N, CA, C and O atoms as a GROMACS GRO file, in nm:
protein
  468
    1MET      N    1   2.288   0.297   2.769
    1MET     CA    2   2.173   0.298   2.815
    1MET      C    3   2.086   0.391   2.683
    1MET      O    4   2.095   0.514   2.679
    2ARG      N    5   1.988   0.295   2.561
    2ARG     CA    6   1.956   0.381   2.534
    2ARG      C    7   1.829   0.477   2.537
    2ARG      O    8   1.741   0.419   2.599
    3GLN      N    9   1.797   0.572   2.504
    3GLN     CA   10   1.708   0.664   2.523
    3GLN      C   11   1.593   0.673   2.377
    3GLN      O   12   1.653   0.716   2.279
    4ILE      N   13   1.455   0.643   2.352
    4ILE     CA   14   1.346   0.670   2.289
    4ILE      C   15   1.304   0.812   2.272
    4ILE      O   16   1.279   0.865   2.380
    5THR      N   17   1.294   0.860   2.205
    5THR     CA   18   1.253   0.968   2.195
    5THR      C   19   1.110   0.941   2.139
    5THR      O   20   1.062   0.843   2.081
    6PRO      N   21   1.038   1.105   2.187
    6PRO     CA   22   0.878   1.062   2.154
    6PRO      C   23   0.856   1.036   1.995
    6PRO      O   24   0.778   0.943   1.972
    7VAL      N   25   0.900   1.090   1.903
    7VAL     CA   26   0.927   1.115   1.787
    7VAL      C   27   0.887   0.924   1.728
    7VAL      O   28   0.806   0.858   1.663
    8LYS      N   29   1.003   0.914   1.804
    8LYS     CA   30   1.041   0.712   1.770
    8LYS      C   31   0.926   0.644   1.822
    8LYS      O   32   0.883   0.541   1.770
    9LYS      N   33   0.870   0.704   1.932
    9LYS     CA   34   0.773   0.588   2.016
    9LYS      C   35   0.600   0.610   1.879
    9LYS      O   36   0.519   0.525   1.843
   10ALA      N   37   0.614   0.766   1.843
   10ALA     CA   38   0.478   0.764   1.804
   10ALA      C   39   0.493   0.686   1.612
   10ALA      O   40   0.401   0.670   1.531
   11HIS      N   41   0.630   0.657   1.595
   11HIS     CA   42   0.641   0.654   1.462
   11HIS      C   43   0.537   0.522   1.430
   11HIS      O   44   0.531   0.437   1.520
   12GLY      N   45   0.442   0.496   1.285
   12GLY     CA   46   0.342   0.374   1.293
   12GLY      C   47   0.265   0.374   1.349
   12GLY      O   48   0.199   0.271   1.351
   13LEU      N   49   0.231   0.462   1.413
   13LEU     CA   50   0.112   0.427   1.539
   13LEU      C   51  -0.030   0.505   1.446
   13LEU      O   52  -0.138   0.515   1.505
   14GLY      N   53  -0.019   0.547   1.330
   14GLY     CA   54  -0.112   0.574   1.278
   14GLY      C   55  -0.060   0.752   1.180
   14GLY      O   56   0.048   0.811   1.174
   15VAL      N   57  -0.149   0.773   1.139
   15VAL     CA   58  -0.170   0.864   0.996
   15VAL      C   59  -0.154   0.993   1.087
   15VAL      O   60  -0.224   0.992   1.189
   16VAL      N   61  -0.071   1.107   1.066
   16VAL     CA   62  -0.016   1.213   1.124
   16VAL      C   63  -0.121   1.326   1.061
   16VAL      O   64  -0.141   1.349   0.942
   17ASN      N   65  -0.200   1.407   1.209
   17ASN     CA   66  -0.298   1.474   1.172
   17ASN      C   67  -0.452   1.384   1.169
   17ASN      O   68  -0.550   1.455   1.191
   18ALA      N   69  -0.470   1.284   1.152
   18ALA     CA   70  -0.590   1.213   1.163
   18ALA      C   71  -0.652   1.229   1.235
   18ALA      O   72  -0.767   1.188   1.220
   19GLY      N   73  -0.603   1.318   1.393
   19GLY     CA   74  -0.669   1.273   1.505
   19GLY      C   75  -0.802   1.370   1.484
   19GLY      O   76  -0.919   1.333   1.495
   20PRO      N   77  -0.737   1.549   1.442
   20PRO     CA   78  -0.857   1.654   1.456
   20PRO      C   79  -0.970   1.638   1.352
   20PRO      O   80  -1.086   1.676   1.365
   21HIS      N   81  -0.920   1.580   1.253
   21HIS     CA   82  -1.010   1.549   1.122
   21HIS      C   83  -1.095   1.479   1.165
   21HIS      O   84  -1.201   1.527   1.122
   22HIS      N   85  -1.126   1.356   1.250
   22HIS     CA   86  -1.140   1.240   1.316
   22HIS      C   87  -1.272   1.304   1.416
   22HIS      O   88  -1.388   1.266   1.424
   23TRP      N   89  -1.199   1.414   1.485
   23TRP     CA   90  -1.282   1.497   1.584
   23TRP      C   91  -1.338   1.602   1.525
   23TRP      O   92  -1.406   1.672   1.599
   24TRP      N   93  -1.331   1.633   1.415
   24TRP     CA   94  -1.420   1.715   1.333
   24TRP      C   95  -1.597   1.629   1.282
   24TRP      O   96  -1.718   1.647   1.294
   25GLN      N   97  -1.500   1.536   1.225
   25GLN     CA   98  -1.622   1.421   1.174
   25GLN      C   99  -1.694   1.398   1.304
   25GLN      O  100  -1.812   1.416   1.277
   26GLN      N  101  -1.686   1.375   1.399
   26GLN     CA  102  -1.755   1.363   1.492
   26GLN      C  103  -1.862   1.454   1.558
   26GLN      O  104  -1.984   1.437   1.562
   27ARG      N  105  -1.788   1.554   1.609
   27ARG     CA  106  -1.895   1.668   1.624
   27ARG      C  107  -1.994   1.739   1.514
   27ARG      O  108  -2.082   1.824   1.521
   28VAL      N  109  -1.947   1.678   1.430
   28VAL     CA  110  -1.998   1.794   1.290
   28VAL      C  111  -2.120   1.690   1.293
   28VAL      O  112  -2.230   1.743   1.307
   29THR      N  113  -2.120   1.498   1.277
   29THR     CA  114  -2.238   1.433   1.314
   29THR      C  115  -2.310   1.434   1.413
   29THR      O  116  -2.425   1.393   1.397
   30ALA      N  117  -2.270   1.477   1.536
   30ALA     CA  118  -2.335   1.536   1.680
   30ALA      C  119  -2.406   1.585   1.649
   30ALA      O  120  -2.516   1.534   1.666
   31ILE      N  121  -2.401   1.709   1.589
   31ILE     CA  122  -2.459   1.863   1.598
   31ILE      C  123  -2.569   1.869   1.442
   31ILE      O  124  -2.658   1.952   1.421
   32ALA      N  125  -2.529   1.760   1.353
   32ALA     CA  126  -2.654   1.776   1.284
   32ALA      C  127  -2.774   1.659   1.367
   32ALA      O  128  -2.897   1.664   1.376
   33LEU      N  129  -2.665   1.551   1.422
   33LEU     CA  130  -2.803   1.460   1.469
   33LEU      C  131  -2.894   1.498   1.576
   33LEU      O  132  -2.983   1.421   1.612
   34ILE      N  133  -2.875   1.616   1.630
   34ILE     CA  134  -2.964   1.708   1.712
   34ILE      C  135  -3.120   1.724   1.657
   34ILE      O  136  -3.222   1.662   1.688
   35PRO      N  137  -3.098   1.824   1.568
   35PRO     CA  138  -3.222   1.863   1.499
   35PRO      C  139  -3.271   1.714   1.412
   35PRO      O  140  -3.391   1.706   1.386
   36LEU      N  141  -3.203   1.627   1.380
   36LEU     CA  142  -3.279   1.516   1.344
   36LEU      C  143  -3.310   1.405   1.423
   36LEU      O  144  -3.393   1.319   1.392
   37THR      N  145  -3.241   1.408   1.531
   37THR     CA  146  -3.297   1.303   1.650
   37THR      C  147  -3.451   1.368   1.701
   37THR      O  148  -3.549   1.308   1.745
   38LEU      N  149  -3.433   1.479   1.682
   38LEU     CA  150  -3.566   1.600   1.760
   38LEU      C  151  -3.706   1.552   1.677
   38LEU      O  152  -3.814   1.521   1.726
   39TRP      N  153  -3.668   1.559   1.531
   39TRP     CA  154  -3.733   1.555   1.374
   39TRP      C  155  -3.777   1.372   1.404
   39TRP      O  156  -3.894   1.339   1.386
   40VAL      N  157  -3.697   1.291   1.438
   40VAL     CA  158  -3.708   1.187   1.438
   40VAL      C  159  -3.872   1.127   1.567
   40VAL      O  160  -3.992   1.109   1.546
   41VAL      N  161  -3.800   1.116   1.667
   41VAL     CA  162  -3.900   1.179   1.806
   41VAL      C  163  -4.032   1.206   1.759
   41VAL      O  164  -4.113   1.114   1.747
   42PHE      N  165  -4.059   1.311   1.735
   42PHE     CA  166  -4.210   1.405   1.740
   42PHE      C  167  -4.239   1.349   1.554
   42PHE      O  168  -4.341   1.399   1.507
   43ALA      N  169  -4.184   1.283   1.487
   43ALA     CA  170  -4.291   1.212   1.388
   43ALA      C  171  -4.313   1.057   1.381
   43ALA      O  172  -4.407   1.013   1.315
   44VAL      N  173  -4.226   0.974   1.448
   44VAL     CA  174  -4.215   0.882   1.527
   44VAL      C  175  -4.367   0.889   1.625
   44VAL      O  176  -4.440   0.791   1.636
   45ALA      N  177  -4.391   1.000   1.677
   45ALA     CA  178  -4.481   1.046   1.781
   45ALA      C  179  -4.603   1.030   1.706
   45ALA      O  180  -4.679   0.937   1.732
   46SER      N  181  -4.630   1.122   1.604
   46SER     CA  182  -4.709   1.137   1.510
   46SER      C  183  -4.782   1.048   1.455
   46SER      O  184  -4.901   1.052   1.422
   47LEU      N  185  -4.697   0.957   1.444
   47LEU     CA  186  -4.765   0.844   1.344
   47LEU      C  187  -4.794   0.722   1.446
   47LEU      O  188  -4.818   0.612   1.395
   48VAL      N  189  -4.794   0.735   1.594
   48VAL     CA  190  -4.840   0.604   1.658
   48VAL      C  191  -5.002   0.573   1.660
   48VAL      O  192  -5.066   0.677   1.642
   49GLY      N  193  -5.062   0.486   1.672
   49GLY     CA  194  -5.148   0.463   1.595
   49GLY      C  195  -5.227   0.433   1.441
   49GLY      O  196  -5.330   0.378   1.402
   50GLN      N  197  -5.136   0.490   1.395
   50GLN     CA  198  -5.162   0.481   1.248
   50GLN      C  199  -5.169   0.380   1.195
   50GLN      O  200  -5.088   0.298   1.238
   51ASP      N  201  -5.230   0.345   1.118
   51ASP     CA  202  -5.232   0.214   1.044
   51ASP      C  203  -5.103   0.212   0.968
   51ASP      O  204  -5.018   0.296   0.998
   52TYR      N  205  -5.069   0.095   0.839
   52TYR     CA  206  -4.971   0.076   0.780
   52TYR      C  207  -4.995   0.195   0.672
   52TYR      O  208  -4.935   0.302   0.660
   53THR      N  209  -5.096   0.144   0.601
   53THR     CA  210  -5.103   0.262   0.461
   53THR      C  211  -5.086   0.429   0.478
   53THR      O  212  -5.053   0.520   0.401
   54SER      N  213  -5.132   0.420   0.632
   54SER     CA  214  -5.101   0.590   0.680
   54SER      C  215  -4.940   0.612   0.708
   54SER      O  216  -4.921   0.732   0.688
   55VAL      N  217  -4.805   0.546   0.749
   55VAL     CA  218  -4.702   0.528   0.808
   55VAL      C  219  -4.633   0.459   0.655
   55VAL      O  220  -4.514   0.438   0.630
   56LYS      N  221  -4.726   0.441   0.588
   56LYS     CA  222  -4.628   0.377   0.414
   56LYS      C  223  -4.644   0.554   0.368
   56LYS      O  224  -4.541   0.620   0.361
   57SER      N  225  -4.740   0.599   0.346
   57SER     CA  226  -4.772   0.715   0.235
   57SER      C  227  -4.685   0.849   0.336
   57SER      O  228  -4.651   0.952   0.278
   58TRP      N  229  -4.660   0.834   0.462
   58TRP     CA  230  -4.612   0.931   0.492
   58TRP      C  231  -4.430   0.894   0.488
   58TRP      O  232  -4.340   0.978   0.489
   59PHE      N  233  -4.423   0.819   0.485
   59PHE     CA  234  -4.303   0.787   0.446
   59PHE      C  235  -4.266   0.790   0.300
   59PHE      O  236  -4.146   0.792   0.270
   60ALA      N  237  -4.359   0.790   0.204
   60ALA     CA  238  -4.373   0.837   0.072
   60ALA      C  239  -4.293   0.925   0.043
   60ALA      O  240  -4.199   0.914  -0.036
   61LEU      N  241  -4.339   1.071   0.137
   61LEU     CA  242  -4.330   1.186   0.067
   61LEU      C  243  -4.192   1.248   0.075
   61LEU      O  244  -4.132   1.247   0.182
   62PRO      N  245  -4.155   1.285  -0.001
   62PRO     CA  246  -4.030   1.314  -0.027
   62PRO      C  247  -3.905   1.352   0.083
   62PRO      O  248  -3.794   1.300   0.093
   63HIS      N  249  -3.969   1.470   0.168
   63HIS     CA  250  -3.880   1.534   0.282
   63HIS      C  251  -3.911   1.416   0.386
   63HIS      O  252  -3.822   1.396   0.469
   64ASN      N  253  -4.002   1.352   0.393
   64ASN     CA  254  -4.016   1.283   0.502
   64ASN      C  255  -3.867   1.148   0.455
   64ASN      O  256  -3.775   1.111   0.528
   65THR      N  257  -3.892   1.115   0.344
   65THR     CA  258  -3.785   0.995   0.318
   65THR      C  259  -3.643   1.071   0.318
   65THR      O  260  -3.562   1.014   0.392
   66VAL      N  261  -3.592   1.187   0.254
   66VAL     CA  262  -3.504   1.270   0.267
   66VAL      C  263  -3.424   1.265   0.449
   66VAL      O  264  -3.315   1.223   0.487
   67LEU      N  265  -3.505   1.311   0.503
   67LEU     CA  266  -3.500   1.295   0.658
   67LEU      C  267  -3.500   1.182   0.688
   67LEU      O  268  -3.462   1.183   0.804
   68SER      N  269  -3.522   1.068   0.655
   68SER     CA  270  -3.526   0.975   0.725
   68SER      C  271  -3.388   0.931   0.698
   68SER      O  272  -3.298   0.948   0.780
   69VAL      N  273  -3.370   0.860   0.550
   69VAL     CA  274  -3.205   0.833   0.551
   69VAL      C  275  -3.126   0.910   0.614
   69VAL      O  276  -3.037   0.858   0.682
   70LEU      N  277  -3.139   1.053   0.609
   70LEU     CA  278  -3.044   1.122   0.615
   70LEU      C  279  -2.999   1.113   0.805
   70LEU      O  280  -2.885   1.123   0.851
   71PHE      N  281  -3.111   1.095   0.875
   71PHE     CA  282  -3.120   1.051   0.984
   71PHE      C  283  -2.998   0.923   1.055
   71PHE      O  284  -2.907   0.938   1.138
   72VAL      N  285  -3.047   0.797   0.980
   72VAL     CA  286  -3.032   0.644   0.917
   72VAL      C  287  -2.863   0.676   0.933
   72VAL      O  288  -2.794   0.628   1.024
   73VAL      N  289  -2.815   0.762   0.830
   73VAL     CA  290  -2.673   0.723   0.780
   73VAL      C  291  -2.568   0.831   0.833
   73VAL      O  292  -2.446   0.821   0.830
   74THR      N  293  -2.653   0.944   0.887
   74THR     CA  294  -2.581   0.994   0.973
   74THR      C  295  -2.524   0.917   1.153
   74THR      O  296  -2.418   0.893   1.211
   75ALA      N  297  -2.648   0.906   1.177
   75ALA     CA  298  -2.624   0.749   1.335
   75ALA      C  299  -2.561   0.643   1.278
   75ALA      O  300  -2.505   0.565   1.355
   76ILE      N  301  -2.559   0.633   1.222
   76ILE     CA  302  -2.491   0.455   1.163
   76ILE      C  303  -2.291   0.548   1.169
   76ILE      O  304  -2.208   0.515   1.253
   77TYR      N  305  -2.268   0.641   1.078
   77TYR     CA  306  -2.180   0.717   1.052
   77TYR      C  307  -2.074   0.768   1.177
   77TYR      O  308  -1.952   0.752   1.179
   78HIS      N  309  -2.182   0.854   1.311
   78HIS     CA  310  -2.146   0.874   1.423
   78HIS      C  311  -2.095   0.770   1.552
   78HIS      O  312  -2.024   0.798   1.649
   79ALA      N  313  -2.174   0.612   1.506
   79ALA     CA  314  -2.178   0.562   1.548
   79ALA      C  315  -2.032   0.487   1.556
   79ALA      O  316  -1.962   0.456   1.652
   80ASN      N  317  -2.013   0.467   1.390
   80ASN     CA  318  -1.892   0.393   1.363
   80ASN      C  319  -1.765   0.458   1.403
   80ASN      O  320  -1.662   0.391   1.410
   81LEU      N  321  -1.769   0.641   1.443
   81LEU     CA  322  -1.704   0.689   1.386
   81LEU      C  323  -1.634   0.659   1.601
   81LEU      O  324  -1.522   0.623   1.634
   82GLY      N  325  -1.764   0.694   1.703
   82GLY     CA  326  -1.751   0.616   1.810
   82GLY      C  327  -1.698   0.514   1.875
   82GLY      O  328  -1.645   0.516   1.986
   83LEU      N  329  -1.713   0.434   1.810
   83LEU     CA  330  -1.708   0.241   1.829
   83LEU      C  331  -1.548   0.287   1.778
   83LEU      O  332  -1.475   0.312   1.874
   84GLN      N  333  -1.487   0.299   1.650
   84GLN     CA  334  -1.334   0.350   1.640
   84GLN      C  335  -1.264   0.402   1.715
   84GLN      O  336  -1.146   0.378   1.691
   85VAL      N  337  -1.286   0.484   1.821
   85VAL     CA  338  -1.206   0.605   1.903
   85VAL      C  339  -1.216   0.466   2.039
   85VAL      O  340  -1.120   0.457   2.116
   86ILE      N  341  -1.315   0.386   2.051
   86ILE     CA  342  -1.342   0.329   2.159
   86ILE      C  343  -1.227   0.181   2.162
   86ILE      O  344  -1.151   0.138   2.248
   87VAL      N  345  -1.261   0.136   2.026
   87VAL     CA  346  -1.142  -0.014   1.971
   87VAL      C  347  -1.015   0.060   1.957
   87VAL      O  348  -0.922  -0.020   1.944
   88GLU      N  349  -0.983   0.168   1.955
   88GLU     CA  350  -0.831   0.208   1.932
   88GLU      C  351  -0.798   0.247   2.080
   88GLU      O  352  -0.675   0.241   2.086
   89ASP      N  353  -0.851   0.287   2.208
   89ASP     CA  354  -0.825   0.354   2.324
   89ASP      C  355  -0.818   0.192   2.388
   89ASP      O  356  -0.731   0.178   2.474
   90TYR      N  357  -0.890   0.085   2.360
   90TYR     CA  358  -0.889   0.011   2.520
   90TYR      C  359  -0.877  -0.114   2.456
   90TYR      O  360  -0.905  -0.196   2.544
   91ILE      N  361  -0.838  -0.199   2.306
   91ILE     CA  362  -0.829  -0.266   2.284
   91ILE      C  363  -0.675  -0.232   2.283
   91ILE      O  364  -0.629  -0.128   2.235
   92HIS      N  365  -0.594  -0.340   2.346
   92HIS     CA  366  -0.433  -0.341   2.336
   92HIS      C  367  -0.384  -0.464   2.243
   92HIS      O  368  -0.275  -0.440   2.191
   93HIS      N  369  -0.428  -0.568   2.215
   93HIS     CA  370  -0.411  -0.641   2.148
   93HIS      C  371  -0.419  -0.623   2.024
   93HIS      O  372  -0.521  -0.613   1.956
   94PRO      N  373  -0.259  -0.616   1.978
   94PRO     CA  374  -0.267  -0.543   1.812
   94PRO      C  375  -0.339  -0.635   1.691
   94PRO      O  376  -0.405  -0.582   1.602
   95GLY      N  377  -0.316  -0.781   1.700
   95GLY     CA  378  -0.428  -0.843   1.604
   95GLY      C  379  -0.554  -0.817   1.643
   95GLY      O  380  -0.631  -0.809   1.547
   96ILE      N  381  -0.612  -0.797   1.767
   96ILE     CA  382  -0.776  -0.818   1.778
   96ILE      C  383  -0.819  -0.623   1.749
   96ILE      O  384  -0.930  -0.585   1.710
   97LYS      N  385  -0.739  -0.559   1.769
   97LYS     CA  386  -0.741  -0.458   1.765
   97LYS      C  387  -0.754  -0.416   1.598
   97LYS      O  388  -0.841  -0.332   1.573
   98GLN      N  389  -0.687  -0.461   1.501
   98GLN     CA  390  -0.663  -0.477   1.358
   98GLN      C  391  -0.813  -0.487   1.313
   98GLN      O  392  -0.887  -0.418   1.243
   99ALA      N  393  -0.827  -0.602   1.384
   99ALA     CA  394  -0.948  -0.696   1.291
   99ALA      C  395  -1.087  -0.638   1.325
   99ALA      O  396  -1.172  -0.610   1.241
  100VAL      N  397  -1.099  -0.624   1.439
  100VAL     CA  398  -1.217  -0.513   1.435
  100VAL      C  399  -1.222  -0.358   1.386
  100VAL      O  400  -1.326  -0.296   1.368
  101LEU      N  401  -1.081  -0.305   1.367
  101LEU     CA  402  -1.097  -0.214   1.258
  101LEU      C  403  -1.114  -0.201   1.190
  101LEU      O  404  -1.159  -0.093   1.151
  102VAL      N  405  -1.092  -0.307   1.110
  102VAL     CA  406  -1.093  -0.383   0.946
  102VAL      C  407  -1.250  -0.408   0.957
  102VAL      O  408  -1.320  -0.380   0.860
  103THR      N  409  -1.301  -0.455   1.060
  103THR     CA  410  -1.452  -0.515   1.063
  103THR      C  411  -1.534  -0.377   1.047
  103THR      O  412  -1.607  -0.359   0.950
  104LEU      N  413  -1.518  -0.270   1.161
  104LEU     CA  414  -1.568  -0.153   1.175
  104LEU      C  415  -1.521  -0.045   1.047
  104LEU      O  416  -1.554   0.073   1.049
  105LYS      N  417  -1.469  -0.083   0.977
  105LYS     CA  418  -1.412  -0.011   0.827
  105LYS      C  419  -1.471  -0.044   0.689
  105LYS      O  420  -1.508   0.036   0.602
  106GLY      N  421  -1.474  -0.211   0.686
  106GLY     CA  422  -1.501  -0.285   0.621
  106GLY      C  423  -1.376  -0.300   0.533
  106GLY      O  424  -1.364  -0.404   0.467
  107THR      N  425  -1.286  -0.207   0.527
  107THR     CA  426  -1.112  -0.254   0.430
  107THR      C  427  -1.037  -0.240   0.530
  107THR      O  428  -1.049  -0.183   0.638
  108SER      N  429  -0.941  -0.312   0.472
  108SER     CA  430  -0.770  -0.286   0.531
  108SER      C  431  -0.700  -0.138   0.479
  108SER      O  432  -0.582  -0.104   0.490
  109LYS      N  433  -0.787  -0.082   0.432
  109LYS     CA  434  -0.718   0.002   0.279
  109LYS      C  435  -0.715   0.175   0.301
  109LYS      O  436  -0.663   0.267   0.237
  110ASN      N  437  -0.820   0.165   0.459
  110ASN     CA  438  -0.825   0.286   0.534
  110ASN      C  439  -0.690   0.387   0.572
  110ASN      O  440  -0.603   0.351   0.651
  111PRO      N  441  -0.691   0.502   0.510
  111PRO     CA  442  -0.593   0.530   0.599
  111PRO      C  443  -0.531   0.604   0.771
  111PRO      O  444  -0.430   0.644   0.829
  112LEU      N  445  -0.706   0.578   0.790
  112LEU     CA  446  -0.724   0.618   0.969
  112LEU      C  447  -0.717   0.457   1.068
  112LEU      O  448  -0.754   0.439   1.184
  113ILE      N  449  -0.652   0.351   0.964
  113ILE     CA  450  -0.605   0.284   1.019
  113ILE      C  451  -0.515   0.214   1.045
  113ILE      O  452  -0.522   0.103   0.992
  114PRO      N  453  -0.384   0.242   1.139
  114PRO     CA  454  -0.235   0.241   1.080
  114PRO      C  455  -0.145   0.072   1.088
  114PRO      O  456  -0.125  -0.022   1.166
  115THR      N  457  -0.114   0.117   0.947
  115THR     CA  458  -0.029  -0.027   0.909
  115THR      C  459   0.051  -0.137   1.009
  115THR      O  460   0.071  -0.258   1.016
  116GLN      N  461   0.091   0.019   1.097
  116GLN     CA  462   0.242  -0.066   1.159
  116GLN      C  463   0.177  -0.074   1.344
  116GLN      O  464   0.152   0.037   1.390
  117MET      N  465   0.156  -0.174   1.426
  117MET     CA  466   0.131  -0.183   1.520
  117MET      C  467   0.220  -0.212   1.630
  117MET      O  468   0.176  -0.221   1.744
   0.00000   0.00000   0.00000
């Protein structure tokens, strides 16, 4: 009877030390989203009832444009990180998992996507 060591089981399942980096990215984006989300909520509340020209001129201000873009980019990146964890944990079919991860990341050359499953 052959015994398989934990290292042998884990071989080919992903990049070593990718987990902590991914975990930190999720936490940093979550913390960044707290003030950005509060800003978006108050900004949208202040724009309720305004006409198109007023809203357009509000978005034309540099700080509003930067914060809006920062919110959208951070929220999309944070959501992508979360979806990646869900896919890795709950999709067990290797082909489907790989296809979904490639779709999420946009490329198969990502070091976070295992090459062997």
